[in-house]
C-alpha positions in Angstrom: -7.8 14.7 -2.0 -4.2 15.8 -2.0 -1.4 13.5 -0.9 -1.0 15.1 2.4 -4.7 15.0 3.0 -4.5 11.3 2.2 -1.9 10.9 5.0 -4.2 12.7 7.4 -7.2 10.6 6.5 -5.6 7.2 6.6 -8.0 4.2 6.6 -8.5 3.4 10.3 -8.0 -0.3 9.5 -4.6 0.6 8.0 -3.8 2.7 11.1 -4.7 -0.2 13.3 -2.5 -2.6 11.2 0.7 -0.5 11.4 0.2 0.5 15.0 -0.1 -3.2 16.1 2.8 -4.2 13.8 5.1 -1.5 15.3 4.2 -2.1 18.9 3.9 -5.9 19.0 6.4 -6.6 16.2 9.5 -7.3 18.3 7.6 -9.8 20.6 6.1 -11.5 17.5 9.5 -11.7 15.9 10.9 -13.4 19.0 7.9 -15.8 19.1 8.3 -16.6 15.4 12.0 -17.3 15.6 11.6 -19.5 18.7 8.6 -21.3 17.2 10.5 -22.0 14.1 13.4 -23.5 16.0 11.1 -25.8 17.9 9.5 -27.2 14.8 12.1 -30.0 14.4 13.4 -30.0 18.0 13.4 -33.9 18.3 15.2 -34.3 15.0 17.8 -31.8 15.9 18.4 -33.2 19.3 18.7 -36.7 17.8 21.1 -35.5 15.2 23.5 -33.6 17.5 23.4 -36.4 20.1 23.8 -39.2 17.5 26.8 -40.7 19.3 24.9 -40.9 22.6 21.5 -42.3 21.4 22.7 -44.6 18.7 22.4 -47.7 20.9 18.8 -46.8 22.0 17.4 -49.4 19.6 14.0 -51.0 20.3 15.3 -54.6 20.5 17.8 -53.6 23.2 15.4 -51.6 25.4 14.3 -52.9 28.8 10.6 -53.5 29.2 8.7 -50.9 31.3 8.4 -53.3 34.3 12.0 -54.1 34.2 13.1 -50.5 33.7 10.9 -49.4 36.7 12.1 -52.2 38.9 15.7 -51.6 38.2 15.4 -47.8 38.7 13.5 -48.1 42.0 16.0 -50.7 43.2 18.9 -48.4 42.5 17.2 -45.3 43.8 15.5 -46.1 47.2 12.8 -43.7 48.1 12.0 -42.9 44.4 8.4 -44.0 43.6 7.9 -44.0 39.8 4.7 -42.1 38.8 4.9 -42.0 35.0 6.9 -43.2 32.1 7.2 -41.9 28.5 9.1 -43.3 25.6 9.3 -43.1 21.8 9.1 -46.4 19.9 9.6 -44.9 16.5 13.1 -43.5 17.0 16.0 -43.9 19.4 15.3 -41.6 22.3 15.8 -41.6 26.1 13.0 -42.6 28.4 11.4 -39.9 30.5 10.5 -41.1 33.9 8.5 -39.2 36.6 9.0 -40.0 40.2 8.1 -38.9 43.7 10.1 -38.8 46.9 8.9 -38.2 50.5 10.0 -34.6 50.1 8.2 -34.1 46.7 5.5 -31.4 46.6 3.2 -30.5 43.8 1.3 -32.6 41.3 4.0 -33.3 38.7 6.8 -34.5 41.0 10.3 -34.9 39.6 11.6 -36.1 36.3 14.6 -38.0 35.1 16.0 -39.1 31.7 17.0 -42.8 31.5 19.1 -44.9 29.2 16.3 -47.3 28.0 18.8 -50.1 27.8 20.2 -49.9 31.3 17.7 -47.7 33.3 20.7 -45.5 34.3 20.0 -41.8 34.5 21.8 -39.9 31.8 22.8 -36.3 31.7 21.1 -33.6 29.8 21.4 -34.1 26.0 23.4 -31.6 24.1 21.1 -28.8 23.1 18.4 -29.7 25.5 19.0 -26.8 27.8 19.0 -24.5 24.8 15.7 -25.8 23.6 14.4 -25.5 27.1 15.2 -21.8 27.0 13.8 -21.5 23.6 10.5 -23.0 24.8 10.5 -20.6 27.8 11.0 -17.7 25.5 8.3 -18.9 23.1 5.7 -19.4 25.8 6.6 -16.9 28.5 9.5 -14.7 27.2 11.4 -16.4 30.1 9.6 -14.0 32.3 7.0 -16.1 34.1 3.3 -15.0 34.4 4.1 -11.5 33.1 5.8 -12.9 30.0 2.9 -15.3 29.4 0.5 -12.4 29.5 2.6 -10.4 27.0 2.8 -13.4 24.7 -1.0 -13.8 24.9 -1.6 -10.2 24.0 0.9 -10.4 21.1 -0.8 -13.5 19.9 -4.1 -11.6 19.7 -2.2 -8.9 17.9 -1.1 -11.5 15.3 -4.8 -12.4 14.7 -5.6 -8.7 14.1 -2.6 -8.2 11.9 -3.6 -11.1 9.8 -7.2 -10.0 9.4 -6.4 -6.3 8.8 -3.6 -7.2 6.4 -6.0 -9.3 4.3 -8.5 -6.4 4.3 -5.9 -3.9 3.2 -4.7 -6.2 0.5 -8.2 -6.7 -0.8 -9.1 -3.1 -0.6 -6.0 -2.0 -2.6 -5.8 -5.0 -5.0 -9.3 -6.5 -5.4 -8.7 -7.9 -8.8 -5.1 -8.7 -9.4 -5.2 -12.5 -10.0 -1.8 -14.1 -9.6 -0.3 -10.8 -8.4 -1.8 -11.6 -5.0 0.6 -14.5 -4.7 3.7 -13.4 -6.5 5.6 -10.1 -6.2 5.8 -7.6 -9.1 9.5 -7.2 -8.9 12.4 -8.7 -7.0 14.1 -5.4 -6.5 13.3 -1.7 -5.9 10.1 -1.8 -3.9 11.0 -5.1 -2.3 9.7 -4.2 1.1 6.2 -3.5 0.1 5.9 -6.3 -2.5 7.2 -9.0 -0.3 5.4 -7.7 2.8 2.1 -8.1 1.1 2.8 -11.3 -0.8 4.5 -13.2 2.0 1.7 -12.0 4.2 -0.8 -13.8 2.0 1.3 -16.9 1.8 1.6 -17.1 5.6 -1.9 -15.9 6.4 -3.5 -19.2 7.1 -0.4 -20.4 9.1 -0.5 -17.4 11.3 -4.2 -17.6 12.0 -3.9 -21.2 12.9 -0.9 -20.7 15.1 -2.3 -17.7 16.9 -5.9 -19.0 17.4 -4.5 -22.3 18.8 -1.7 -20.6 20.8 -4.2 -18.6 22.8 -5.3 -21.9 24.4 -2.1 -21.8 26.6 -2.2 -18.1 27.2 -5.6 -17.3 28.7 -8.0 -19.4 30.9 -11.0 -17.5 29.5 -10.0 -18.5 26.0 -9.6 -22.1 27.0 -12.9 -22.2 28.8 -14.6 -20.6 25.9 -13.1 -23.1 23.5 -14.3 -25.9 25.6 -17.8 -24.5 25.9 -17.9 -24.1 22.2 -16.3 -27.4 21.0 -16.4 -29.9 23.8 -19.4 -32.1 23.3 -19.0 -34.5 26.2 -16.9 -34.9 29.3 -13.6 -36.7 28.6 -13.6 -40.3 29.5 -12.6 -41.1 33.1 -12.7 -44.4 35.1 -12.8 -44.7 38.9 -12.2 -48.0 40.7 -15.0 -49.3 42.9 -12.6 -50.0 45.8 -9.0 -49.4 46.8 -6.4 -51.6 45.1 -3.7 -53.6 46.8 -1.0 -51.9 44.7 0.5 -51.7 41.3 1.5 -54.8 39.4 3.5 -53.5 36.5 4.1 -57.0 35.0 0.4 -57.7 34.7 -0.3 -54.2 33.4 2.4 -54.6 30.7 1.2 -58.0 29.7 -2.3 -56.6 29.3 -1.4 -53.5 27.3 1.6 -54.6 25.2 -0.6 -56.4 22.6 -2.6 -53.2 22.2 0.4 -51.0 21.8 2.0 -52.9 19.0 4.2 -50.6 17.0 2.8 -47.4 18.6 4.9 -44.3 17.9 4.9 -43.2 21.5 3.6 -44.4 24.9 2.9 -42.5 28.1 1.9 -44.4 31.3 0.7 -42.6 34.3 0.5 -44.7 37.5 -2.3 -44.0 39.9 -1.9 -41.1 42.3 -4.9 -42.0 44.4 -6.1 -45.4 45.7 -9.0 -45.6 43.4 -7.4 -44.2 40.3 -6.7 -46.5 37.3 -3.5 -46.7 35.4 -3.8 -44.3 32.4 -2.0 -45.3 29.2 -1.8 -42.8 26.3 -0.3 -44.1 23.0 -0.2 -42.8 19.5 -0.9 -45.7 17.0 1.2 -46.2 14.0 -1.7 -45.2 11.8 -2.7 -42.2 13.9 -4.2 -39.2 12.1 -1.3 -37.1 13.4 1.6 -37.5 15.8 -0.5 -36.2 18.8 -3.7 -38.1 18.1 -3.4 -40.5 21.0 -5.7 -43.3 22.1 -6.2 -43.9 25.9 -6.5 -47.1 28.0 -7.7 -47.4 31.6 -6.1 -50.3 33.3 -6.7 -51.9 36.7 -3.4 -51.3 38.7 -3.2 -54.8 40.4 -5.0 -57.1 37.9 -3.9 -55.5 34.7 -7.5 -55.7 33.4 -8.4 -53.1 30.8 -11.3 -51.2 32.3 -12.0 -48.8 29.4 -10.8 -47.3 26.2 -11.0 -43.9 24.5 -10.0 -43.8 20.9 -9.3 -40.6 19.1 -11.2 -41.7 16.0 -14.3 -42.3 18.1 -14.3 -38.9 19.6 -16.8 -36.2 18.6 -15.4 -33.7 16.1 -15.2 -30.9 18.7 -13.2 -33.1 21.1 -10.9 -34.2 18.3 -10.3 -30.5 17.5 -9.4 -29.7 21.1 -7.1 -32.7 21.3 -5.4 -31.6 18.1 -4.7 -28.0 19.1 -1.0 -28.7 19.7 -0.7 -30.5 16.4 -2.4 -27.6 14.7 -0.2 -25.1 16.4 3.0 -26.9 15.3 1.7 -27.8 11.9 1.9 -31.6 12.6 -1.8 -31.9 12.0 -0.9 -31.8 8.3 2.1 -34.1 8.6 5.7 -33.2 7.9 4.7 -30.7 5.1 2.6 -28.9 7.6 5.5 -28.7 10.1 7.7 -27.3 7.3 5.1 -24.7 6.3 4.6 -23.6 9.9 8.4 -23.4 10.5 8.9 -21.3 7.4 6.0 -19.0 8.4 7.5 -18.7 11.9 11.0 -17.8 10.5 9.3 -15.3 8.2 8.1 -13.3 11.1 11.2 -11.1 11.3 10.8 -10.4 7.6 7.4 -8.9 8.3 8.7 -6.8 11.1 11.7 -5.5 9.1 9.7 -4.8 5.9 6.8 -3.4 7.9 9.2 -1.1 9.7 10.8 0.0 6.4 7.3 0.8 5.0 6.4 2.7 8.2 9.6 4.8 7.9 9.1 5.3 4.2 5.5 6.5 4.9 6.7 8.9 7.6 9.4 10.2 5.1 6.8 10.6 2.4 4.4 12.3 4.9 7.1 14.9 5.4 8.2 15.2 1.8 5.1 14.5 -0.4 2.4 17.0 -0.6 0.4 17.7 -3.7 -0.7 21.0 -2.1 1.0 21.6 1.2 -1.5 22.3 4.0 -0.4 25.7 5.2 -2.2 28.4 7.1 -0.4 31.3 5.6 -2.8 34.0 6.6 -0.7 36.5 8.4 -2.2 40.0 8.2 -0.8 42.3 5.5 2.1 44.4 6.7 5.7 45.3 6.2 6.8 42.2 8.1 4.5 39.8 6.2 5.9 38.1 3.1 3.2 37.7 0.4 3.2 34.5 -1.6 0.8 35.0 -4.5 -0.1 32.6 -7.4 -2.0 32.4 -10.6 -2.8 28.8 -11.4 -4.8 27.1 -14.1 -4.1 23.4 -13.6 -3.0 23.5 -9.9 0.8 23.3 -10.5 1.5 27.0 -9.6 -0.7 26.7 -6.5 1.1 23.6 -5.4 4.5 25.3 -5.8 3.3 28.4 -4.0 2.1 26.2 -1.2 5.4 24.5 -0.9 7.1 27.9 -0.9 4.8 29.3 1.8 5.4 26.2 4.0 9.1 26.5 3.6 9.1 30.2 4.6 6.9 29.5 7.6 9.4 26.8 8.7 12.1 29.4 8.5 10.2 31.6 10.9 8.7 34.1 8.4 5.2 35.5 8.7 3.5 34.6 5.4 0.3 35.5 3.6 -0.6 33.2 0.7 -3.3 34.2 -1.8 -4.4 33.8 -5.4 -3.9 36.9 -7.6 -7.7 36.8 -8.2 -8.1 37.6 -4.4 -5.8 40.5 -4.5 -6.5 44.1 -5.4 -3.5 45.7 -7.2 -3.4 48.5 -4.6 -3.0 46.0 -1.7 0.5 45.1 -3.0 1.7 48.3 -1.4 0.9 46.8 2.0 3.9 44.4 1.7 7.6 45.0 1.4 8.4 41.6 -0.1 6.4 39.3 -2.3 7.0 36.1 -4.2 4.9 35.4 -7.3 4.3 32.0 -8.9 2.3 32.4 -12.1 1.5 30.2 -15.1 0.6 31.2 -18.6 -2.6 29.8 -20.1 -3.5 29.5 -23.8 -2.1 32.1 -26.2 -0.3 34.1 -23.6 -3.3 34.6 -21.3 -3.4 34.7 -17.5 -5.1 31.7 -15.9 -8.9 32.2 -16.0 -9.2 33.1 -12.3 -6.4 35.8 -12.6 -7.6 37.5 -15.8 -9.4 40.3 -13.9 -6.2 41.0 -12.0 -4.2 40.9 -15.3 -6.6 43.4 -16.9 -6.5 45.8 -13.9 -2.8 45.6 -13.2 -0.9 44.9 -16.3 -2.7 47.4 -18.5 -2.7 50.3 -15.9 0.0 52.5 -14.6 -0.9 52.5 -10.9 -0.3 51.8 -8.1 3.3 52.7 -7.6 5.3 50.0 -5.9 8.8 51.5 -5.1 8.7 49.9 -1.7 8.2 46.3 -3.0 10.9 43.8 -3.5 9.8 40.7 -5.4 10.8 37.3 -6.9 8.9 35.7 -9.8 8.6 32.1 -10.9 6.9 31.8 -14.3 5.5 28.5 -15.6 5.2 27.8 -19.3 5.5 25.4 -22.1 8.0 25.8 -25.0 5.7 23.8 -27.2 3.8 27.2 -27.4 6.9 29.1 -28.5 5.0 32.4 -29.3 3.3 32.6 -25.9 5.9 30.9 -23.7 5.6 32.4 -20.2 3.9 35.4 -21.8 1.8 36.3 -18.8 4.7 35.9 -16.4 6.8 38.2 -18.6 4.0 40.7 -18.9 3.5 40.7 -15.1 7.2 41.1 -14.5 7.3 44.1 -16.9 4.3 45.7 -15.1 6.0 45.3 -11.7 9.2 46.9 -12.9 7.3 49.8 -14.6 5.7 50.5 -11.2 9.1 50.7 -9.5 9.2 47.3 -7.8 12.7 45.8 -7.4 13.7 42.2 -8.1 15.2 40.1 -5.4 16.5 37.7 -8.1 16.2 37.5 -11.8 12.8 36.0 -12.9 13.0 32.2 -13.2 11.1 30.5 -16.1 10.1 26.9 -15.9 9.4 24.8 -19.0 6.9 21.9 -18.3 7.7 21.8 -14.6 11.4 21.3 -15.3 13.1 20.0 -12.2 16.3 22.0 -12.7 14.5 25.3 -12.9 12.4 24.5 -9.8 15.6 23.6 -8.0 17.0 27.0 -8.9 13.9 28.6 -7.4 14.2 26.6 -4.1 17.9 27.3 -3.9 17.2 31.0 -4.4 14.7 30.9 -1.5 17.3 29.2 0.7 19.8 32.0 0.0 17.3 34.8 0.5 15.3 33.5 3.5 17.3 30.6 5.0 14.7 28.0 4.0 15.8 24.4 4.2 12.9 22.3 2.9 11.5 24.2 0.0 13.0 21.9 -2.6 10.7 18.9 -1.9 8.7 17.9 -4.9 6.0 15.2 -4.7 7.4 11.8 -5.6 6.1 9.7 -8.5 4.4 6.6 -7.3 4.4 3.2 -9.0 1.2 2.2 -10.7 0.4 -0.7 -13.0 -1.1 -0.5 -16.5 -4.0 -2.9 -15.9 -6.0 -2.5 -19.1 -6.0 -0.7 -22.4 -8.7 -0.5 -25.0 -8.8 1.4 -28.2 -12.1 3.3 -28.3 -12.1 4.5 -31.9 -10.7 1.8 -34.3 -10.7 3.0 -37.9 -11.0 6.6 -36.9 -9.8 9.4 -39.2 -7.9 10.8 -36.2 -5.3 9.1 -34.1 -6.3 6.1 -32.0 -7.7 7.0 -28.6 -7.2 4.5 -25.8 -9.0 4.1 -22.5 -6.3 3.2 -19.9 -6.9 1.7 -16.5 -4.1 2.2 -14.0 -4.0 0.4 -10.6 -1.7 1.4 -7.7 1.3 -0.8 -6.8 2.6 1.5 -4.0 0.9 4.8 -3.9 1.1 7.6 -1.3 -2.4 8.6 -2.4 -5.3 7.0 -4.3 -8.0 9.6 -3.7 -8.9 12.4 -6.0 -11.7 14.7 -6.9 -13.5 15.1 -10.2 -11.5 17.5 -12.4 -8.1 16.5 -11.0 -5.0 15.6 -13.0 -2.4 12.9 -13.1 1.2 13.5 -14.1 2.8 10.6 -15.8 6.5 10.3 -16.5 7.0 8.8 -20.0 9.7 6.4 -21.1 12.0 6.5 -24.1 11.6 3.8 -26.7 14.2 1.1 -26.1 15.4 1.4 -29.7 16.1 5.1 -29.1 18.1 4.3 -26.0 20.1 1.5 -27.8 20.9 3.8 -30.7 22.1 6.5 -28.3 24.3 4.1 -26.4 25.8 2.8 -29.6 26.4 6.4 -30.9 28.3 7.4 -27.8 30.1 4.1 -27.2 28.6 3.4 -23.8 28.0 0.0 -22.4 24.3 -0.4 -21.6 25.0 -3.2 -19.1 26.9 -0.8 -16.8 25.0 -1.0 -13.5 23.6 2.1 -11.8 21.3 2.7 -8.9 18.0 4.0 -10.0 14.6 4.1 -8.2 16.2 2.5 -5.2 17.6 -0.5 -7.0 20.5 -1.6 -9.2 19.7 -1.9 -12.8 21.5 -1.8 -16.2 22.1 1.6 -17.6 20.0 0.9 -20.7 17.0 0.3 -18.4 17.6 3.3 -16.2 17.9 5.7 -19.2 14.4 5.1 -20.3 13.0 8.0 -18.2 15.9 10.4 -18.7 16.7 13.0 -21.3 19.5 11.7 -23.5 22.1 14.5 -23.9 24.0 15.1 -27.1 27.3 16.2 -25.5 28.6 12.9 -24.2 32.0 11.9 -25.4 32.8 8.2 -24.6 32.2 6.5 -21.3 31.9 9.0 -18.3 34.5 8.5 -15.6 31.9 8.1 -12.9 28.8 6.6 -14.6 26.6 6.8 -11.4 27.4 10.5 -10.8 26.8 11.3 -14.5 23.5 9.4 -14.5 22.3 11.2 -11.4 22.9 14.5 -13.1 20.7 13.6 -16.1 17.3 15.5 -16.1 14.3 13.2 -15.9 11.8 13.4 -18.7 9.1 16.0 -18.1 5.8 14.5 -16.9 2.7 14.7 -19.1 -0.6 15.8 -17.7 -3.8 13.8 -18.2 -7.3 14.5 -17.0 -8.8 11.7 -14.8 -11.9 10.2 -16.5 -13.5 8.5 -13.4 -14.3 9.1 -9.8 -13.8 7.0 -6.7 -10.7 5.5 -5.1 -8.3 2.9 -6.4 -7.9 2.5 -10.1 -7.6 5.5 -12.4 -9.1 5.7 -15.9 -7.6 8.0 -18.6 -8.4 8.9 -22.2 -5.2 9.2 -24.2 -4.9 10.0 -27.9 -1.8 8.8 -29.8 0.0 12.0 -30.8 1.7 11.9 -34.2 4.5 14.2 -35.2 6.8 14.5 -38.2 9.5 12.7 -36.2 7.2 9.9 -35.0 4.6 9.3 -32.3 4.5 11.3 -29.0 6.9 10.2 -26.3 4.2 9.7 -23.6 1.2 8.7 -25.7 3.4 6.4 -27.9 4.6 4.6 -24.8 1.2 4.3 -23.1 -0.6 3.1 -26.3 2.0 1.3 -28.4 4.9 0.2 -26.4 3.9 -0.5 -22.8 2.8 -4.0 -22.0 -0.2 -4.7 -19.8 1.2 -5.1 -16.3 4.1 -2.7 -16.9 4.9 -0.1 -14.2 3.9 3.5 -14.8 5.3 6.4 -12.7 2.4 8.6 -11.7 1.5 11.2 -9.2 -1.9 12.9 -8.6 -2.3 16.6 -8.7 -5.1 18.7 -7.5 -6.6 20.9 -10.1 -8.4 23.7 -8.2 -9.3 25.6 -11.3 -11.4 22.8 -12.7 -12.7 21.1 -9.5 -16.3 21.2 -8.4 -17.4 22.3 -5.0 -20.5 22.5 -2.8 -21.8 25.4 -4.8 -21.4 23.7 -8.2 -23.0 20.6 -6.8 -26.1 22.6 -5.9 -26.2 24.4 -9.3 -26.9 23.4 -12.9 -23.8 22.7 -14.9 -22.9 23.0 -18.6 -20.1 20.7 -19.8 -18.4 21.6 -23.1 -15.5 19.7 -24.6 -14.0 17.8 -27.5 -11.8 14.8 -28.0 -10.1 13.4 -25.0 -11.5 16.4 -23.0 -14.3 13.9 -22.5 -12.2 12.6 -19.6 -12.5 15.7 -17.4 -16.1 16.2 -18.3 -17.0 12.5 -17.6 -15.5 12.6 -14.1 -17.7 15.6 -13.2 -20.8 14.0 -14.7 -20.3 10.8 -12.9 -19.8 12.6 -9.6 -22.9 14.7 -10.1 -25.1 11.8 -11.2 -23.8 9.7 -8.3 -25.1 12.5 -6.0 -28.4 12.7 -7.7 -27.8 16.0 -9.5 -29.4 15.8 -12.9 -29.2 19.4 -14.1 -26.4 18.5 -16.5 -26.0 19.7 -20.1 -23.3 18.0 -22.1 -22.0 19.4 -25.4 -19.3 17.2 -27.1 -17.5 17.3 -30.4 -15.3 14.9 -32.3 -14.6 13.7 -35.8 -17.0 10.8 -36.5 -20.0 9.8 -34.5 -19.7 6.1 -35.5 -16.2 5.7 -33.9 -15.3 8.8 -31.9 -18.3 9.2 -29.6 -16.4 8.1 -26.5 -18.7 6.4 -23.9 -21.5 7.3 -26.3 -23.8 4.4 -25.5 -23.6 5.0 -21.7 -24.0 8.8 -22.0 -27.0 8.3 -24.3 -28.6 5.9 -21.8 -28.0 8.4 -19.0 -29.6 11.1 -21.2 -32.7 8.9 -21.8 -32.9 8.2 -18.0 -33.0 11.9 -17.3 -29.6 12.0 -15.5 -28.2 14.2 -18.3 -30.9 16.8 -19.1 -29.5 17.7 -22.5 -27.0 16.0 -24.7 -25.8 17.8 -27.9 -23.0 16.6 -30.2 -21.1 17.8 -33.2 -19.0 15.6 -35.5 -16.9 17.6 -37.9 -16.1 14.9 -40.4 -19.6 13.4 -40.8 -21.2 14.5 -44.1 -24.6 15.1 -42.4 -23.0 17.2 -39.6 -19.8 19.0 -40.2 -20.0 21.2 -37.1 -17.8 21.9 -34.2 -18.9 21.9 -30.6 -19.0 25.7 -30.4 -21.5 25.6 -33.3 -23.7 23.2 -31.3 -23.5 25.7 -28.4 -24.5 28.6 -30.6 -27.6 26.7 -31.8 -28.9 26.7 -28.3 -28.3 30.3 -27.4 -31.6 30.8 -25.6 -31.1 27.7 -23.5 -27.6 28.9 -22.6 -29.0 32.3 -21.4 -31.6 30.5 -19.3 -29.1 28.2 -17.7 -26.7 31.0 -16.9 -29.5 33.0 -15.5 -30.4 30.1 -13.2 -26.9 30.0 -11.8 -25.2 27.4 -14.1 -21.5 26.8 -14.0 -19.6 26.1 -17.2 -16.9 23.5 -17.4 -14.7 23.4 -20.6 -12.3 20.6 -21.3 -10.4 19.7 -24.4 -8.0 21.2 -26.9 -7.0 24.8 -26.5 -6.4 25.4 -30.2 -9.8 25.8 -32.0 -12.2 24.4 -29.4 -11.4 26.6 -26.3 -11.1 29.8 -28.3 -14.2 29.0 -30.3 -16.2 28.2 -27.2 -15.0 31.4 -25.5 -15.9 33.5 -28.6 -19.4 31.9 -28.7 -20.0 32.5 -25.1 -19.0 36.1 -25.6 -21.3 36.5 -28.6 -24.3 35.1 -26.8 -23.8 36.5 -23.3 -21.7 39.5 -23.9 -18.1 40.2 -23.0 -18.9 41.9 -19.7 -21.0 38.9 -18.5 -18.3 36.4 -19.5 -15.8 38.4 -17.6 -18.0 38.5 -14.5 -18.5 34.7 -14.8 -14.8 34.2 -15.0 -14.2 36.4 -11.9 -16.9 34.5 -10.0 -15.4 31.2 -10.9 -18.4 30.1 -12.9 -16.4 29.3 -16.0 -13.8 26.6 -15.3 -11.4 25.4 -17.9 -9.0 22.5 -18.3 -7.6 22.9 -21.8 -4.3 21.9 -23.4 
């Protein structure tokens, strides 16, 4: 699946997560900030009012009877209905009272100096905390705000659960990486969003599931039905009382209260109601785990008691909801954790928003193969974009080109050269060609028929055609560099076609040459977005295992790469990854020393500041630098990045990618990419990688229904294995594998598993050739020749042929053997029909 397809088929759980985060994020951020501020409200109020409450010491306080008597004497018409005070800290007394004009159940409230019973003004900060509480519970917007808070609280539950699911799905086996970010810079938003989310997950679930108690009646009723095991204790007097004798009440309950942390006394509202006394013992489970006494109003007799410790578990849970919500259920550490989690809420909103914006930007900019419907009918006003692609790169660039032209308002027809008859080129007045060279100067397999019909003929004449050509090649093959592109360009000129611009040649997907192509399009057609190349994502080297120790050839490693932040983690069998290598640190240090440049000079690279010596690891090191550049950042930005290396993917599925990489050895040392991946990179290091569709080597519905012959050598096993796994996974067992390497004992990659699959019938035939074994000495093409009759039968039954491995020797040898057995005409027909698919290098 291409990157853009990945964006169009986002996991619905992920879609739900970001949609809730974006829509409810602001409210949740406000709830989090206000909740965090409320965590130590009492401590803060005591601290900022230290001068006012310093004299509220326990030994100076009036007794409750004295305080009530003095207050009622000084305030005629005020009948005290409740009293609350803290005994564990200096704090005012909260007194509830009623007047003849009072309506409602709660009555009025006053704050009293506990030493004089005089009403005191509002404490500094109390109004502010009152507003904070209103914002936290109702957004200071009454019933409507309360409903919004409730819905947002449900959203937090869903965010927590979906976030955990996404984390598990993308990082199922990352150990301590679940709880600590990979890097403190660069991709900070994604790393900290995920890691902080895990840290705060339990706190958010507890806070939200308890917070719903105060938001919705249906939730509260459901919780009671689920957890409440018995009706809360209640005492009713047998007959009306003569009145309330506070002195007797206090004398009766004071010994029980002892050094209780807090006491709340509710005086009877009806004639047969007892006095209710709620108090939190000094050894209470938490600061809200109160015991309850029922006291006779006139005699002071204790009529009943309800202790928290004696309650059923469900009732204890319901009583503790506020303690759980605030974190006090777990003591001061719990309050601190809940406070930090609350204050972290803005971090999630900001980082989530950054990730959302980044994803939208990538959705616009990143496309492995842009999804364009460039199918305008042929004609003078239709611009033809044609490509010849072997590994998918030319097709991707052609797709980007077509998309850019469409955005500029041009009618575009996009097609592979294999789908075009040479004569049909006369139907167009302008054409853009993106072609790659394969092997020893050949056209890509799918375009060979076009190459033969067009480049070796003299017709048709194309005097009316103006064209531009982008030719892809590899200077490692100096004798055949861009050979097909040059041959095609010469044939176009010979037929009278005129160039819009000089042909552009691209070595190993060189970014500078591609930029020239896009700039030329902008000048010719007014395009504005043609220069967008897929970005490299960050992956982690999770595992590395040498498969062939003691081999006569170079060591071959099986690498496992896991995504850190990837725009796409889906692919099809036969697809390719592009990996950007890194310079050896010793090479960078020697270059810095040679040119007298300070490696500690900071530059911005990959969205973060880092020392120049680190940033240079993925850049070409120029030879023409004299001393320290005047503007290091501008100079660094102008350096060309190292060209990416292509590797076939060896597995199927989503998530982690497996590769087979052989250590390349040259006269100047080991290969830049393979040396880094096998020798220098540490497990856990970051790898810059992007997926690329490889249409010329992919399977499809037709290949899945048909027999398939897989031929390859060396690390070509990677591309063959992905196809085999996919076919066996779908129950297709008409598979014939021919594989060649040096030594059977050490170089038969995945040999035991493949042999087991062969014995189980999932691989119908398994033939091998090991060139350095004394009892073998063959190459894979020889193994193919030995089964000529079987080859003819399989081809007659509609078999497809997949070839993967080295171009030099193996691919040419296999092509020659196929030609000798089947005939040149048959092989050409198979190529044109797409029944021979190659991924060779």
